[in-house]
N, C-alpha and C positions, 0 to 999 in steps of 0.2 A: 470291584474285582472281577465281576462276571463279564465285563466288557473286554478285558484283556485276556481272557482264557482262550487258548488255542492260537494266540498270536505270538510269534517269536519276536525277539529283539530286532532282528533284521527287517521284519514286516513293519514294525513300529517306526524304525528309522526311515524306511521307504515312504511311509505315510507322511511323516514329518517333512521330508524333503519335498514331496509332492505338494503339501500345503504351503510350504515356503515359496515354491515356484509359482503356484497359483496366486499367492499374495503379491508377488512381484509383478506378475502379468496384470493384475487388477490395478496396481499402483501406476504402471506405465500407461494403461488404457485411460485411467482417470486424468493423468497429466496431459496426454496428447489431446484428449477430448476437450479439456478446459482451455488449452492453447488454441485449438481450432475455433471454439466458440468465442474466445476473446478476440481473435483476429477478425472473425466474421462481424462481430459487433463493432469493432473499431473501424472497419471498412465502411459499414453502414452509416456510422456517425460522420465520417469524413466526407461522404458523398452528398450529404444533405445540406440544406440551407440553414439549419439550426446548429448552434454551437454554444456550449456553456463555457464561458471564459473564466469565471471565477465564482466560487460559492463560499458564503460565510455563514456559519451557524450562529444564530442569535440565542435561541433557547432550544429545548427539546422539541423537535418537529417544526421549527420555524427558521427559515433561511432567507438570506438576501443573495440574489444571483445576478451576475452580469452575463447577459446572453447576447449573442450576435445572430441576427436574423437577416439573411442576405448580406447587405453591407452596412446595416444599422445596428447600433448597440443600445440595449435597454437594461434598466435595473428593475427587477421584479422581486416581490416578496412572496415566498412560498410558505403556506401553512398546511395543516393537516388536510383540510378540505377546500382550500381556496388558494388562488393565485391573484396577486394584486399588482397592477402596473404602478411603478413609482415615477420613473422619469426616463427620458431618452438622453443618451450621452453622445457627444461627438467623438470621433476617432482619436483626436489629439488629447482628450481627457482620459483615455484608457492607458494604463501602464501594464503592458503585456509582460508575462513572465519571461518571454524571450529577451525582452529589453533589460531585464534585471540581471546584473552580473554578480556572481558569487565568487568570493575568494576561495579557492580550493585549498583546504587545509588537510594535511595528512595526519593520520593517527599518531605517528611518532612525534609530531610537533605538539599535539595535545598532551601526550605523555611526558615529554621533556618539560613542558610548561608546568604541568601538575607536580612533577618531581622537584622542580625549582621552587615552587610555592611551598611545598611540603618541607623542604630543607630550610627555607627562610623562616617558616613558623617554628620549626624545631630550634633554630638558633635564637629566635626571639624569646622563647620560653626558657631556654637554658640561661640566657643572660639575666633574666629576672630572678632566677632562683639562686 
């Protein structure tokens, strides 16, 4: 109670509005800073000779990775404290994600398929009873 003594409702509302504006400024600053850092890191990775093509998690802290160094592809195993060379791959052995085509399915198609299945299961249970 002693914190609010001498403070009018108008002063409290002004403080609240000021805090909300400060919060919004902090959120925007965080957003734009993270975008800037992300672009910077992405540009640095694209300019180099090293590129991670694919990564596969085996267990906690252990991964298999296909990496491209200059124009050659390698499979390496990554552990907590070690990196192990497994093999070198030829370019024709690599299936790049750009080469994989995905069928673009809209949510409405999933929903109509779900509703159709739901209706079919309801008719099946009604016929048995």
